[in-house]
N, C-alpha and C positions, 0 to 999 in steps of 0.2 A: 612881409609886412609886420610880422610879430615882433621883429627886433625894434621897430620904431613905434609900434602901437597904433599906426594908422590902419584902420580896418578894411579899407578898400582902396584901389588905385585912384589917386587924385593928384594932380599937380600941386606941389607944395606951395606954389604961388597963389593958389585959390583958398588956402587954409588961413583963417583968422587966428584960431587957437585950437589947442587940443587939451581936453580935460581928462585926467586920469582919476577915477573915483575908486578908491580901494579902502581896505580896513587894515590898519597897522597891526592890530591884535592878531589877525589871521597871518600876516606876514611873519610875525614874531613867534607864533606858537603852533603853526600847522604846517603840514607838508604841501598843502594846496592852498590856493587863495583865489578870491573872486575879484574881478576888475571890470568896471564899466569904462569904456573908452568913448568919449564924446568928441566928435570932430565938428567944429563950427566953421562953416565956410564964410567967405567974405560977402556972399550974397544973402546971408542970414539963415540958410538951411543948416540943419543939424542932423548928424547921423550918430546913433548910439549903437554900440556893439558890446555884447557880453563876452568876456574872456576868462577862461578858467586856466590858471597856471599851476604847474606842478614842479616843485623844487627838484624832485628826483629826475625829471626830464630835462633839467637845466634850461628851461625857457626863460625869456627875459623877465626880470622883475620890473615893477613900475619905475623905480629909480633908473634902471638901465634904459627903459623906453624914453624917459625924460631926457637923459643925456644924449641919446641918439637924435631925438627931435630937435633939441636945442642946437646940436651940431649943424642941423639943416637950416637953422635960423628961424625956427618956429617958436611961438609963445606957448608955453606949457604950464597948466595949472595942475597941481596935485592936491586932491581933495580927500582927506581922511574922514571916512564916514563912521 
């Protein structure tokens, strides 16, 4: 699931949108970064999950997650905090 940013198994058809809340300054100047992933379902429920990424571990960046989710046909918002 980390490749797409979806924090728990859920059918893509039930997802209204995914919001990736990150800090561009961290991405540019640190080896690690913080990311909040908000999954908003069509029934109005929201699930938030904190994700800590490390460049040295070659985990997905927010831009990679956005591309993977858009490939699945989901609406993705990237929010720089």
